[in-house]
N, C-alpha and C positions, 0 to 999 in steps of 0.2 A: 504494500500500500504506500502511496506517495502523498505528501502533504505540502501544500503551497502556503507561503508566508508573506504577509505584509504587502499586498499588491495594491497600487493606486489605480491602475488601469483594469477595471473590473471585467471588461469585455475580453481582454487578452487572458486574464487569469481564468475566466470561465471557460474559454476555449482550451486552455492548458489542462484544466481539471477534467474536461470531457475527454481529451486525448489520453490522459493518464488512466481514466476509467475504461478506456477501450470502447466508448460508446459515441463514436464520431464517424462521420462520412463527409464526402465532398459537399453535399448539400448543406449540412450543418456548418461546415467551415465557411461557406458563402454567407450564411445567416450571421455568424459571429463577425465576419469581416464587415458586413453591412452595418453592424452595431458598433463598429469602431475598433475591433480587435486588430492588433498590429501583427502581421505574419512574421515580422522581424523583431518583435518585442521579446522581453525576457522576464522570467519569474524566478524566485528563489524557492527551492524545494528540498525536501529530505524524505527519508523513508521512516521517520519517527516523529511522533508528536512532541517529543522531549525538546525543549528550547535549546538545550546545550548540544543537541545532536548536530553533526556536520551538515551544513546547508550548501547547496550547489546552485549555480545559475544555469538556466536552460531556456530554450526557445520552443515555440510550438513545433517547428520542424525537428528540433532535437528530441522532443518527446515522441513524435511519430517514429523517429529512428530507433530510440531506445525500446519502444514497445513493439517494434517489428511490423509497423502498420504501413505497408507499401502504398496502399490507396491514398491514405491521408498525406503521406510524405510527397507523393506525386502531385496531389491536389494543391498542397501548400506551395510547392515550387512553381507550379503553373500560375499561381496567384501572387507571385512576387517574393516568396521566401528565398533568402540568399543561401547558397551552399558553402560560402566561405566565411562563416561566422567566427570572428576572432575571440568571442567570449565562450563559445560552446564548440567542443570538438565533435563535429557532426559525424565524421567517419568513425570516430571512436564510439559514439553512442550507437551507431548502426551495427558496429562489430559486437558491442555488448548485447544488442538486441538479436544478433544471430541471423540477420536477413541479408544474404548476399545480393539480392535484387536491389535493395536500398543502397548498398555500397556502390553497385554499378550505376544507379541513378544519380547519386551524389557526384561521383567522379565525372560522369558525362556532362554534368552541369557545373563543373569547375572546382569541386572540392579537392583539397590536398589530401592524398592518401597517407601522408606521413605526419602532417601538422596536427597538433593538439592544442587548442586554445591559443593559436597564434605562435606557438613555440614548440620545443621538443621536451617540454616538462614531463609528459607521460604519453609518448606516442602510442597509437592504437596497437601496433605490432608488439610493443613491449608489454602492454596491458594484457594482451591475449596470451603471451608467452609465460606470464606469471600465474596463470590459473590452471589448476589440474583438470578442468573440464575439457570436454571434447571439442576444443576450439581450433584445432589445427586446420579444419576445412575453411573456417573463416580467415585464418592466417594465410592460407593459400590464395584465397580470393584477393586479399590485400596485395600479396606478392605478385599475382598475375596483373594487377593494376599498376605495378611499378613501385610498390613499397620497398624502401631500402632495407635489406635484411640485416644490416649491421648498424641500424640507427641506434643512437645512444641517448638515453633519458638524462635529465639534468643531474640525477644522483649517480650517474656513471655506469649504470647497468645497460645491457643490450639483450636482444631477444634470445640468442643462443645461450647466453649466460643464465638467463632466467629459466629457460626451459630445462637446462641441465640440472638446475637446483632442485626441481621438483620431479625429475625423471620423466619428463614428457617427451618420450622418444619419438613419437610420430611428429610432434612439432619440430623437434630437432632435425629430423630427416627432411622435412619440408624446407626449413631454413637453409640447410646445407645444399639441397637441390637447387635453390635459387641463389646460391653464391655466397652464403654467410662465411666469413673467414673463421676457420676453426681455431686459430690461435690468437684471435683478437683478445685484447686485455682491457680491463677497467682502468681508471686512472691510478689505481693502486697496484696494477700489474697482475691482477687475478684473471685466469682464463676460465672458460667453461669447464674444462677438465678438472681444474682445481676445485671449482664449485661443486661439481658432481662428486668428487672424492670427499670433500668436506661434509657433504650431506649423506654419504653412503649409498648413492644411487648407482647400483651395479650395472643396470642396462644402459644407463646414460654413459657411464665410464667406458663400457665395452664398445658402444657405438662410436664414441669419440676416438678411441684408440684404433678401431677398425678403419676409421676415416683418415687416420694419419695425424692426430693431435700430438703435439710435441710435449712429452712428459718430462723433459729436462728443464723446461722454463722455470724461472724463479720470479716471485713477485717482489714488490718493493721491500718486503721484510726478509727476503732471501729464502722463502719457503717454496718447496716444490709440491706437486700433487701428492707424492708419497708422504711428505711431512704432514699434510692435512689428514690423510688416512690414518697415519700412526698416532697423531695427537688425539684423535677421536676414538681410538681403539677399534677401528673398523678392520679387523683381521681379514675379512673376506675381500675387501678392496685391496689391501696390501698383497694378498695372494694373487688377485687378478692382475695387478700391476706386475708382479713377479712373472706371471705366466706370459706377459707380453715383453719380458726382458727388461723391465724397469727395476733398478736396484737402488736408486737414491731418493 
């Protein structure tokens, strides 16, 4: 359930509430717009009634993307909603909503497949790579549209690094297929292989080694992937590394 807060523009807020409820169509959108709703307006929302809960900004088109409502998304774009909203990461919302058709629609109408809120604070591909859900198909949709497989978020993580951390092997395969650099590092020098070893993700470690990841690399603290496995007591990862000829 979604809650909208403190809106002065009641027509836009009412339109957003109807979109969140999943009870909207192009005819109702027309009615709201005639009543003064702004297709490029914004509201604050959260998924809790608690005032202290994190609130986010979103537009009517952003809600249609998040809810996976292709008909309403198309109707809003036809009626002037912009696909390059610098306050709302529309492609990211569509990816969260899991609707590849909406991603296609946004990109065809000028949306950036990599940008999130006008920056790379939390790119859609990074967000998808951080979830254990079956989001690799949506990631492939973004990659097919030209998403940069090595895009780095503001906190220094990148898609392959995030996918390795949670053992999302299918996501990792998709990223590597589209050219992700297997030995890319965070600003602190950590690789996807180091992260997989640090988390004890056997299948992720095996995939990376099979694909040629360099196990000899050291991060800014001088640690190797073997060091991460040993310090956490992951004997099975140590053995796996040994099986691949890694001794340090």
